[in-house]
N, CA and C of each residue as an Amber inpcrd file, in Angstrom:
protein
   597
 -41.6140000 212.8710000-106.5550000 -42.5220000 214.0010000-106.3830000
 -43.8390000 213.5180000-105.7960000 -44.5960000 214.4100000-105.0890000
 -45.8750000 214.0090000-104.5290000 -46.8230000 213.5390000-105.6160000
 -47.6960000 212.5630000-105.2840000 -48.6380000 212.0830000-106.2770000
 -49.8460000 213.0080000-106.3500000 -50.7410000 212.7210000-107.3050000
 -51.8620000 213.6190000-107.5650000 -52.7840000 213.7340000-106.3670000
 -53.0560000 212.6060000-105.6730000 -53.9370000 212.6440000-104.5180000
 -53.3440000 213.4910000-103.3930000 -52.0280000 213.3890000-103.2010000
 -51.3640000 214.1990000-102.1880000 -51.4570000 215.6700000-102.5380000
 -51.2760000 215.9890000-103.8300000 -51.3810000 217.3780000-104.2820000
 -52.7770000 217.9290000-104.0160000 -53.8030000 217.1470000-104.3090000
 -55.1790000 217.5940000-104.0990000 -55.4400000 217.8310000-102.6130000
 -54.9950000 216.8980000-101.7810000 -55.1680000 217.0480000-100.3300000
 -54.4720000 218.3090000 -99.8300000 -53.2810000 218.5920000-100.3670000
 -52.5350000 219.7810000 -99.9580000 -53.2770000 221.0450000-100.3600000
 -53.8580000 221.0470000-101.5550000 -54.5980000 222.2210000-102.0140000
 -55.8520000 222.4490000-101.1770000 -56.5320000 221.3520000-100.8020000
 -57.7170000 221.4730000 -99.9490000 -57.3210000 222.0380000 -98.5870000
 -56.2270000 221.5220000 -98.0230000 -55.7510000 222.0090000 -96.7250000
 -55.4040000 223.4890000 -96.7960000 -54.7080000 223.8780000 -97.8570000
 -54.3230000 225.2800000 -98.0160000 -55.5550000 226.1720000 -98.1300000
 -56.5700000 225.6930000 -98.8460000 -57.7920000 226.4880000 -99.0130000
 -58.5290000 226.6560000 -97.6850000 -58.6350000 225.5840000 -96.9070000
 -59.3000000 225.6640000 -95.6040000 -58.5680000 226.6460000 -94.6980000
 -57.2480000 226.5260000 -94.6490000 -56.4610000 227.4260000 -93.8050000
 -56.6020000 228.8710000 -94.2690000 -56.6200000 229.0780000 -95.5850000
 -56.7690000 230.4250000 -96.1380000 -58.1100000 231.0250000 -95.7250000
 -59.1720000 230.2150000 -95.7670000 -60.5050000 230.7110000 -95.4230000
 -60.6490000 230.9550000 -93.9220000 -59.9140000 230.2100000 -93.1030000
 -59.9990000 230.3920000 -91.6600000 -59.1960000 231.5870000 -91.1670000
 -58.0880000 231.8750000 -91.8360000 -57.1820000 232.9030000 -91.3260000
 -57.8020000 234.2890000 -91.3960000 -58.7030000 234.5300000 -92.3560000
 -59.3150000 235.8580000 -92.4910000 -60.2060000 236.2160000 -91.3040000
 -61.1840000 235.3700000 -90.9140000 -61.9880000 235.7380000 -89.7440000
 -61.1900000 235.7860000 -88.4530000 -60.1780000 234.9230000 -88.3180000
 -59.3380000 234.9720000 -87.1190000 -58.5790000 236.2960000 -87.0820000
 -58.0840000 236.7200000 -88.2450000 -57.3870000 238.0100000 -88.3290000
 -58.3080000 239.1700000 -88.0140000 -59.5700000 239.0680000 -88.4460000
 -60.5290000 240.1280000 -88.1640000 -60.7870000 240.2580000 -86.6640000
 -60.8930000 239.1230000 -85.9700000 -61.0820000 239.1550000 -84.5190000
 -59.8640000 239.7890000 -83.8440000 -58.6770000 239.4020000 -84.3120000
 -57.4460000 239.9550000 -83.7520000 -57.3920000 241.4690000 -83.9460000
 -57.7750000 241.9340000 -85.1350000 -57.7830000 243.3800000 -85.4020000
 -58.7980000 244.0850000 -84.5080000 -59.9340000 243.4400000 -84.2930000
 -60.9520000 244.0240000 -83.4240000 -60.4620000 244.1880000 -82.0010000
 -59.7320000 243.2050000 -81.4970000 -59.1800000 243.2870000 -80.1440000
 -58.1680000 244.4240000 -80.0500000 -57.3220000 244.5630000 -81.0940000
 -56.3310000 245.6410000 -81.1000000 -57.0120000 247.0090000 -81.0780000
 -58.1040000 247.1450000 -81.8430000 -58.8330000 248.4240000 -81.8680000
 -59.4390000 248.7340000 -80.4990000 -59.9490000 247.6990000 -79.8320000
 -60.4940000 247.9000000 -78.4940000 -59.4060000 248.3620000 -77.5230000
 -58.2170000 247.7660000 -77.6480000 -57.1080000 248.1600000 -76.7790000
 -56.6860000 249.5970000 -77.0460000 -56.6520000 249.9840000 -78.3370000
 -56.2650000 251.3480000 -78.7060000 -57.3030000 252.3690000 -78.2640000
 -58.5410000 251.9530000 -78.1710000 -59.6060000 252.8720000 -77.7710000
 -59.6180000 253.1240000 -76.2680000 -58.7640000 252.4150000 -75.5490000
 -58.6910000 252.6050000 -74.1140000 -59.6540000 251.7460000 -73.3330000
 -60.2160000 250.7390000 -73.9740000 -61.1240000 249.8430000 -73.2590000
 -60.3680000 249.1530000 -72.1250000 -61.0000000 249.0390000 -70.9610000
 -60.2980000 248.4310000 -69.8160000 -59.9560000 246.9670000 -70.0650000
 -58.7620000 246.5900000 -69.6160000 -58.3430000 245.2030000 -69.7390000
 -59.1050000 244.3510000 -68.7220000 -59.4000000 243.1420000 -69.0900000
 -60.1040000 242.2340000 -68.1910000 -59.5890000 240.8300000 -68.4380000
 -59.7710000 239.9110000 -67.4850000 -59.3600000 238.5190000 -67.7060000
 -60.0270000 237.9090000 -68.9380000 -61.2730000 238.3050000 -69.1800000
 -61.9920000 237.7670000 -70.3440000 -61.3400000 238.2210000 -71.6490000
 -60.9630000 239.5080000 -71.7270000 -60.3120000 240.0240000 -72.9270000
 -58.9370000 239.3820000 -73.1150000 -58.2250000 239.1840000 -72.0090000
 -56.9060000 238.5510000 -72.0990000 -57.0370000 237.1240000 -72.6080000
 -58.0760000 236.4200000 -72.1450000 -58.3020000 235.0420000 -72.5940000
 -58.6250000 235.0080000 -74.0850000 -59.4800000 235.9270000 -74.5390000
 -59.8300000 235.9940000 -75.9640000 -58.5890000 236.3110000 -76.7830000
 -57.7910000 237.2590000 -76.3180000 -56.5870000 237.6510000 -77.0440000
 -55.6110000 236.4880000 -77.1710000 -55.3750000 235.7700000 -76.0800000
 -54.4690000 234.6180000 -76.1120000 -55.0070000 233.5260000 -77.0380000
 -56.3250000 233.3070000 -76.9890000 -56.9380000 232.2670000 -77.8210000
 -56.8270000 232.6090000 -79.3030000 -57.0120000 233.8760000 -79.6360000
 -56.9070000 234.3050000 -81.0370000 -55.4750000 234.1420000 -81.5390000
 -54.5070000 234.5270000 -80.7140000 -53.0990000 234.3630000 -81.1030000
 -52.7760000 232.8910000 -81.3420000 -53.2610000 232.0250000 -80.4330000
 -53.0170000 230.5940000 -80.5620000 -53.6750000 230.0310000 -81.8150000
 -54.9270000 230.4320000 -82.0750000 -55.6370000 229.9380000 -83.2590000
 -54.9650000 230.4060000 -84.5410000 -54.5490000 231.6600000 -84.5610000
 -53.8670000 232.2040000 -85.7310000 -52.5830000 231.4340000 -86.0180000
 -51.7950000 231.1920000 -84.9500000 -50.5340000 230.4690000 -85.1140000
 -50.7810000 229.0290000 -85.5520000 -51.8130000 228.3850000 -84.9840000
 -52.0960000 226.9890000 -85.3160000 -52.4910000 226.8490000 -86.7710000
 -53.2980000 227.7720000 -87.2760000 -53.6810000 227.7150000 -88.6910000
 -52.4610000 227.9170000 -89.5790000 -51.5910000 228.8590000 -89.2170000
 -50.3640000 229.0820000 -90.0000000 -49.4610000 227.8490000 -89.9510000
 -49.3880000 227.2240000 -88.7680000 -48.6030000 225.9920000 -88.6140000
 -49.1570000 224.8880000 -89.5220000 -50.4690000 224.6660000 -89.4740000
 -51.0950000 223.6080000 -90.2730000 -51.0100000 223.9160000 -91.7630000
 -51.0210000 225.1910000 -92.1100000 -50.9110000 225.5680000 -93.5240000
 -49.5650000 225.1370000 -94.0880000 -48.5150000 225.2540000 -93.2720000
 -47.1960000 224.7930000 -93.7050000 -47.1410000 223.2650000 -93.7030000
 -47.6240000 222.6480000 -92.6120000 -47.5130000 221.2010000 -92.4580000
 -48.2940000 220.4290000 -93.5140000 -49.4920000 220.8990000 -93.8440000
 -50.3550000 220.1470000 -94.7530000 -50.5520000 220.8310000 -96.0990000
 -49.9100000 221.9710000 -96.2940000 -50.0740000 222.7160000 -97.5350000
 -49.2400000 222.1550000 -98.6740000 -49.1010000 222.9400000 -99.7150000
 -48.4560000 222.5150000-100.9540000 -46.9600000 222.3220000-100.7460000
 -46.5160000 221.0800000-100.8470000 -45.0890000 220.7760000-100.6590000
 -44.2350000 221.2950000-101.7950000 -44.8610000 221.5660000-102.9440000
 -44.0940000 222.0190000-104.1080000 -43.8390000 223.5210000-104.0870000
 -44.4360000 224.2350000-103.1220000 -44.2400000 225.6810000-103.0560000
 -42.7640000 225.9990000-102.8260000 -42.2560000 226.9190000-103.5990000
 -40.8450000 227.2740000-103.4840000 -40.6730000 228.4190000-102.4880000
 -39.4290000 228.7660000-102.2460000 -39.1330000 229.8830000-101.3680000
 -38.8070000 229.4500000 -99.9620000 -38.3820000 230.4280000 -99.1750000
 -37.9970000 230.1830000 -97.7900000 -38.9560000 230.9110000 -96.8490000
 -38.9460000 230.4880000 -95.6010000 -39.7240000 231.1550000 -94.5640000
 -38.7380000 231.7220000 -93.5530000 -38.8970000 232.9910000 -93.2420000
 -37.9470000 233.6890000 -92.3780000 -37.9570000 233.1360000 -90.9650000
 -36.8180000 233.2380000 -90.3130000 -36.6910000 232.7660000 -88.9330000
 -37.6800000 233.4740000 -88.0190000 -37.8680000 234.7790000 -88.2190000
 -38.7810000 235.5280000 -87.3590000 -40.2070000 235.0020000 -87.4710000
 -40.6320000 234.6180000 -88.6680000 -41.9760000 234.0790000 -88.8560000
 -42.0990000 232.6860000 -88.2270000 -41.0740000 231.8540000 -88.4280000
 -41.0770000 230.5080000 -87.8250000 -41.1640000 230.6300000 -86.3070000
 -40.3460000 231.5000000 -85.7350000 -40.3200000 231.6840000 -84.2830000
 -41.6780000 232.1410000 -83.7600000 -42.3190000 233.0520000 -84.4850000
 -43.6230000 233.5660000 -84.0660000 -44.6850000 232.4670000 -84.1100000
 -44.6870000 231.6840000 -85.1850000 -45.6580000 230.5900000 -85.3160000
 -45.4970000 229.5980000 -84.1740000 -44.2650000 229.1880000 -83.9260000
 -44.0190000 228.1530000 -82.9190000 -44.2660000 228.6580000 -81.4970000
 -43.8850000 229.9020000 -81.2230000 -44.0600000 230.4530000 -79.8820000
 -45.5320000 230.4720000 -79.4920000 -46.3950000 230.8620000 -80.4200000
 -47.8220000 230.9470000 -80.1160000 -48.5180000 229.5940000 -80.2270000
 -47.9960000 228.6920000 -81.0670000 -48.5890000 227.3630000 -81.1910000
 -48.3580000 226.5350000 -79.9300000 -47.1440000 226.6200000 -79.3720000
 -46.7890000 225.7720000 -78.2330000 -46.8840000 226.5000000 -76.8980000
 -47.4030000 227.7030000 -76.8980000 -47.5670000 228.4450000 -75.6470000
 -48.5470000 227.7200000 -74.7230000 -48.1080000 227.4650000 -73.4930000
 -48.9780000 226.8280000 -72.5140000 -49.1100000 225.3270000 -72.6490000
 -48.4140000 224.7230000 -73.6060000 -48.4980000 223.2760000 -73.7790000
 -47.4970000 222.5720000 -72.8620000 -47.7720000 221.3050000 -72.4940000
 -46.8270000 220.5750000 -71.6370000 -45.5140000 220.2500000 -72.3450000
 -45.5170000 220.3000000 -73.6770000 -44.3010000 220.0660000 -74.4410000
 -43.5240000 221.3680000 -74.5810000 -42.2860000 221.3850000 -74.0670000
 -41.4210000 222.5570000 -74.2090000 -40.5840000 222.3910000 -75.4740000
 -40.7950000 223.2930000 -76.4360000 -40.0850000 223.2280000 -77.7050000
 -38.9240000 224.2090000 -77.7030000 -37.7360000 223.6890000 -78.0010000
 -36.5520000 224.5280000 -78.1730000 -36.1790000 224.4920000 -79.6510000
 -36.4470000 225.5840000 -80.3590000 -36.1600000 225.6680000 -81.7900000
 -34.7910000 226.3210000 -81.9400000 -33.7680000 225.5180000 -82.1910000
 -32.3860000 226.0040000 -82.2160000 -31.8840000 226.2440000 -83.6340000
 -32.8070000 226.4440000 -84.5740000 -32.4300000 226.7760000 -85.9540000
 -32.7420000 228.2570000 -86.1460000 -31.7310000 229.1090000 -86.1220000
 -31.9680000 230.5540000 -86.1740000 -31.7110000 231.1340000 -87.5560000
 -32.0320000 230.3410000 -88.5780000 -31.8920000 230.7840000 -89.9630000
 -33.1980000 230.5020000 -90.7100000 -33.4080000 231.1290000 -91.8640000
 -34.5790000 230.7810000 -92.6720000 -34.5010000 229.3230000 -93.1140000
 -35.6580000 228.7390000 -93.4360000 -35.7060000 227.3750000 -93.9430000
 -36.5010000 227.3390000 -95.2340000 -36.0770000 226.4430000 -96.1280000
 -36.8940000 226.1900000 -97.3040000 -38.2690000 225.7110000 -96.8480000
 -39.3010000 226.1500000 -97.5530000 -40.6680000 225.8120000 -97.1480000
 -40.8630000 224.2990000 -97.0290000 -40.2850000 223.5460000 -97.9550000
 -40.5010000 222.1000000 -97.9420000 -39.7970000 221.4460000 -96.7550000
 -38.6430000 222.0030000 -96.3450000 -37.9660000 221.4720000 -95.1590000
 -38.7440000 221.8140000 -93.8900000 -39.3110000 223.0140000 -93.8520000
 -40.1060000 223.3900000 -92.6960000 -41.3720000 222.5400000 -92.6270000
 -41.9300000 222.2220000 -93.7750000 -43.0940000 221.3220000 -93.8210000
 -42.7460000 219.9860000 -93.1720000 -41.5890000 219.4330000 -93.5170000
 -41.1540000 218.1640000 -92.9280000 -40.9860000 218.3030000 -91.4140000
 -40.3610000 219.3870000 -90.9770000 -40.1640000 219.5980000 -89.5360000
 -41.5000000 219.6860000 -88.8150000 -42.4430000 220.4170000 -89.3880000
 -43.7420000 220.5840000 -88.7320000 -44.5120000 219.2650000 -88.6900000
 -44.4360000 218.4760000 -89.7530000 -45.0840000 217.1620000 -89.7340000
 -44.4800000 216.2800000 -88.6470000 -43.1570000 216.3270000 -88.5200000
 -42.4960000 215.5230000 -87.4800000 -42.8410000 216.0290000 -86.0780000
 -43.0110000 217.3350000 -85.9230000 -43.4400000 217.8590000 -84.6310000
 -44.8100000 217.2970000 -84.2520000 -45.7130000 217.2100000 -85.2380000
 -47.0350000 216.6430000 -84.9770000 -46.9340000 215.1580000 -84.6200000
 -46.0060000 214.4480000 -85.2530000 -45.7860000 213.0410000 -84.9070000
 -45.2510000 212.9150000 -83.4850000 -44.2890000 213.7490000 -83.1460000
 -43.6440000 213.6590000 -81.8410000 -44.6230000 213.9910000 -80.7160000
 -45.5840000 214.8730000 -80.9870000 -46.6120000 215.1650000 -79.9790000
 -47.3400000 213.8880000 -79.5550000 -47.4960000 212.9600000 -80.4940000
 -48.1990000 211.7180000 -80.1900000 -47.3630000 210.7610000 -79.3370000
 -46.0390000 210.8650000 -79.4420000 -45.2020000 209.9600000 -78.6520000
 -44.7320000 210.6140000 -77.3540000 -45.1270000 211.8750000 -77.1360000
 -44.8400000 212.5860000 -75.8850000 -46.1610000 212.9750000 -75.2160000
 -46.9980000 212.0060000 -74.8530000 -48.3280000 212.3430000 -74.3270000
 -48.3060000 213.0960000 -73.0040000 -47.2090000 212.9920000 -72.2620000
 -47.1240000 213.6530000 -70.9620000 -46.1820000 214.8540000 -70.9890000
 -45.8880000 215.3200000 -72.1900000 -45.0110000 216.4750000 -72.3090000
 -43.5460000 216.0880000 -72.2060000 -42.7170000 217.0900000 -72.0000000
 -41.2780000 216.8830000 -71.9770000 -40.6050000 218.0110000 -72.7310000
 -39.4250000 217.7330000 -73.2280000 -38.6510000 218.7310000 -73.9660000
 -38.2910000 218.1900000 -75.3360000 -38.4120000 219.0430000 -76.3310000
 -38.0320000 218.6910000 -77.6930000 -37.1420000 219.7970000 -78.2390000
 -35.9340000 219.4380000 -78.6250000 -34.9980000 220.3970000 -79.2180000
 -34.7970000 220.0520000 -80.6850000 -34.9720000 221.0600000 -81.5350000
 -34.7740000 220.8890000 -82.9790000 -33.5730000 221.7250000 -83.3970000
 -32.5970000 221.0780000 -84.0200000 -31.3810000 221.7740000 -84.4450000
 -30.9520000 221.2400000 -85.8060000 -29.9180000 221.8500000 -86.3630000
 -29.4230000 221.3540000 -87.6410000 -27.9500000 221.6580000 -87.8070000
 -27.3140000 220.8290000 -88.6460000 -25.9520000 221.0870000 -89.1070000
 -26.0520000 221.4690000 -90.5740000 -24.9350000 221.4930000 -91.2530000
 -24.9650000 221.8270000 -92.6800000 -25.7640000 220.8100000 -93.4780000
 -25.8010000 219.5670000 -93.0230000 -26.4240000 218.5130000 -93.8270000
 -27.5540000 217.7670000 -93.1240000 -27.6980000 217.9360000 -91.8170000
 -28.6430000 217.1060000 -91.0700000 -29.6050000 217.9470000 -90.2390000
 -30.7940000 217.3990000 -90.0150000 -31.7500000 217.9280000 -89.0480000
 -31.7770000 216.9760000 -87.8580000 -31.8530000 217.5220000 -86.6420000
 -31.8000000 216.6820000 -85.4550000 -32.9430000 217.0390000 -84.4970000
 -33.5840000 216.0020000 -83.9730000 -34.6560000 216.1580000 -82.9920000
 -34.2570000 215.3790000 -81.7350000 -34.0630000 216.0790000 -80.6290000
 -33.7240000 215.4340000 -79.3530000 -34.9480000 215.5050000 -78.4520000
 -35.4320000 214.3320000 -78.0210000 -36.7110000 214.2150000 -77.3300000
 -36.5070000 213.6280000 -75.9380000 -37.0140000 214.3120000 -74.9280000
 -37.0110000 213.7890000 -73.5700000 -38.4350000 213.8630000 -73.0210000
 -38.7480000 212.9800000 -72.0960000 -40.0870000 212.9870000 -71.5180000
 -40.3530000 211.6810000 -70.7870000 -41.5010000 211.6220000 -70.1580000
 -41.8880000 210.4450000 -69.3910000 -42.7410000 209.5160000 -70.2340000
 -42.4150000 208.2350000 -70.2150000 -43.2000000 207.2070000 -70.9140000
 -43.4020000 207.5420000 -72.3940000 -42.2960000 207.7540000 -73.1030000
 -42.3740000 208.0500000 -74.5290000 -42.9260000 206.8390000 -75.2880000
 -43.8820000 207.0700000 -76.1660000 -44.5790000 205.9910000 -76.8760000
 -43.9470000 205.7680000 -78.2520000 -42.7830000 205.1550000 -78.2630000
 -42.0560000 205.0040000 -79.5220000 -42.5410000 203.8390000 -80.3660000
 -43.2110000 202.8740000 -79.7560000 -43.6010000 201.6730000 -80.5100000
 -44.5130000 201.9950000 -81.6870000 -45.3630000 202.9880000 -81.5270000
 -46.2740000 203.3340000 -82.6050000 -45.6960000 204.2690000 -83.6260000
 -44.4680000 204.7190000 -83.4230000 -43.8640000 205.6990000 -84.3240000
 -42.8890000 205.0800000 -85.3170000 -42.0590000 204.1750000 -84.8250000
 -40.9090000 203.7250000 -85.6150000 -40.9830000 202.2290000 -85.8440000
 -40.8870000 201.8170000 -87.0960000 -40.8740000 200.4030000 -87.4630000
 -39.4210000 199.9410000 -87.5090000 -39.0160000 199.1400000 -86.5250000
 -37.6150000 198.7250000 -86.4370000 -37.2110000 197.7610000 -87.5500000
 -38.1770000 197.1090000 -88.1860000 -37.8580000 196.1740000 -89.2650000
 -37.5750000 196.9010000 -90.5710000 -38.4000000 197.8930000 -90.8870000
 -38.2270000 198.6190000 -92.1480000 -37.3790000 199.8740000 -91.9890000
 -37.1370000 200.3030000 -90.7130000 -36.4070000 201.5380000 -90.4180000
 -37.1040000 202.7400000 -91.0490000 -38.4270000 202.7320000 -90.9240000
 -39.2440000 203.8110000 -91.4640000 -40.2900000 204.2100000 -90.4220000
 -40.8700000 205.3910000 -90.6210000 -41.9720000 205.8100000 -89.7630000
 -43.1430000 204.8730000 -90.0120000 -43.7550000 204.3970000 -88.9440000
 -44.8350000 203.4190000 -89.0670000 -46.0460000 204.0260000 -89.7630000
 -46.6540000 203.2380000 -90.6440000 -47.8890000 203.6570000 -91.2940000
 -49.0250000 203.6220000 -90.2860000 -49.8900000 204.6310000 -90.3180000
 -50.9710000 204.7470000 -89.3470000 -52.3020000 204.9290000 -90.0720000
 -53.3890000 204.6630000 -89.3490000 -54.7230000 204.9070000 -89.8820000
 -55.4430000 205.8840000 -88.9650000 -56.4000000 206.6150000 -89.5380000
 -57.1760000 207.5800000 -88.7610000 -56.6910000 208.9920000 -88.9910000
 -57.6090000 209.9530000 -88.9950000 -57.2550000 211.3410000 -89.3020000
 -56.2740000 211.9740000 -88.3290000 -56.2800000 211.5460000 -87.0730000
 -55.3800000 212.1690000 -86.0980000 -53.9440000 211.6710000 -86.2250000
 -53.7140000 210.6970000 -87.1310000 -52.3690000 210.1480000 -87.3220000
 -51.8670000 210.3160000 -88.7560000 -52.5600000 211.1370000 -89.5560000
 -52.1990000 211.2760000 -90.9660000 -50.7910000 211.8380000 -91.1320000
 -50.3140000 212.6110000 -90.1270000 -48.9800000 213.2060000 -90.2180000
 -47.8860000 212.1480000 -90.3040000 -48.1030000 210.9610000 -89.7300000
 -47.1070000 209.8910000 -89.7910000 -46.8810000 209.4650000 -91.2390000
 -47.9790000 209.2440000 -91.9600000 -47.8830000 208.8030000 -93.3470000
 -47.3150000 209.9060000 -94.2430000 -47.7470000 211.1360000 -93.9970000
 -47.2720000 212.2460000 -94.8250000 -45.7890000 212.5240000 -94.5840000
 -45.3370000 212.3760000 -93.3420000 -43.9230000 212.6240000 -93.0460000
 -43.0300000 211.6230000 -93.7700000 -43.3930000 210.3300000 -93.7330000
 -42.5760000 209.3340000 -94.4160000 -42.6430000 209.5280000 -95.9230000
 -43.8110000 209.8790000 -96.4390000 -43.9530000 210.1320000 -97.8760000
 -43.0620000 211.2950000 -98.3110000 -43.0040000 212.3440000 -97.4960000
 -42.1680000 213.4980000 -97.8400000 -40.6880000 213.1540000 -97.7270000
 -40.3160000 212.3550000 -96.7280000 -38.9300000 211.8840000 -96.6440000
 -38.5340000 211.1420000 -97.9200000 -39.4450000 210.2930000 -98.4100000
 -39.1750000 209.5460000 -99.6450000 -39.0440000 210.4920000-100.8330000
 -39.9520000 211.4590000-100.9190000 -39.9290000 212.4070000-102.0370000
 -38.6210000 213.1970000-102.0770000 -38.1250000 213.5610000-100.8810000
 -36.9090000 214.3660000-100.7950000 -35.6360000 213.5320000-100.8720000
 -35.7880000 212.2180000-100.7120000 -34.6120000 211.3560000-100.6980000
 -33.8440000 211.4410000 -99.3940000 -34.5230000 211.8430000 -98.3140000
 -33.8780000 211.9520000 -97.0110000 -34.0210000 210.6250000 -96.2490000
 -33.1110000 210.4100000 -95.3180000 -33.1380000 209.2020000 -94.4850000
 -33.2500000 209.5990000 -93.0260000 -34.1570000 208.9320000 -92.3070000
 -34.3440000 209.2040000 -90.8820000 -33.7650000 208.0600000 -90.0610000
 -32.9730000 208.4030000 -89.0670000 -32.4130000 207.4230000 -88.1410000
 -32.9040000 207.7560000 -86.7350000 -33.2970000 206.7470000 -85.9900000
 -33.7580000 206.9510000 -84.6240000 -32.8740000 206.1790000 -83.6600000
 -32.5230000 206.8140000 -82.5470000 -31.7160000 206.1570000 -81.5210000
 -32.2510000 206.4400000 -80.1460000 -31.9230000 205.5760000 -79.1830000
 -32.3600000 205.7350000 -77.8050000 -31.1490000 205.8190000 -76.8940000
 -31.2660000 206.6660000 -75.8820000 -30.2390000 206.7710000 -74.8530000
 -30.9590000 206.8010000 -73.5100000 -31.1050000 205.6230000 -72.9040000
 -31.9430000 205.5230000 -71.7160000 -33.3970000 205.7370000 -72.1060000
 -34.0350000 206.7140000 -71.4830000 -35.4140000 207.0170000 -71.8190000
 -35.5560000 208.1070000 -72.8540000 -34.4370000 208.6550000 -73.3110000
 -34.4760000 209.7420000 -74.2850000 -34.3700000 209.2030000 -75.7140000
 -34.8060000 210.0290000 -76.6520000 -34.8020000 209.6280000 -78.0690000
 -34.1380000 210.7200000 -78.8940000 -33.3860000 210.3040000 -79.8850000
 -32.8460000 211.2570000 -80.8530000 -33.2140000 210.7960000 -82.2590000
 -33.5710000 211.7450000 -83.0870000 -33.8800000 211.4720000 -84.4850000
 -32.9780000 212.3340000 -85.3460000 -32.3190000 211.6940000 -86.3140000
 -31.4130000 212.3980000 -87.2010000 -31.8930000 212.2100000 -88.6310000
 -32.0910000 213.3090000 -89.3230000 -32.5080000 213.2600000 -90.7200000
 -31.3430000 213.6860000 -91.5830000 -30.8620000 212.7640000 -92.3890000
 -29.7650000 213.0710000 -93.3010000 -30.3440000 213.6130000 -94.5990000
 -30.0160000 214.8810000 -94.8880000 -30.5960000 215.5680000 -96.0270000
 -29.6840000 215.5060000 -97.2410000
């Protein structure tokens, strides 16, 4: 199970996300009211609308990734799809989410943490497909100049420990794998990478 420090960090993250989502939602509601009032559309309004959608999705994404791992329940496919579509809209990384079923919150937390890790090893974009079987989660990664050396420790067969706030997802992902008793395997096929998580 997560240790006390991890629990505290998760609660702080959840609180920050909770406090941010309200003003972002208020801006979104304000834009909708302007649209309903017949206010003329403009490039500036479209930019604000897209930015609000992206910010809303990013906060929801981070709330799952860094929030309370002990939270029970599932997250519906429609909600997952909405979060990911707006989070990765316009990014050089093309995400193909091929899991069309609800996921347990803790499994989705692991997936989101790994997505944040993979962003670091795909600095020039590419394609990432996430799928699953009855027992496994699979991440298929393609792209130019993938930076795998900083992600995977070939000696320990674990995600490499990292320092610095922008790399905290690496440590949290491996910690959650340990907590769940899951095993991650990484393989290469030419310049492509596949990651298989045995659940």
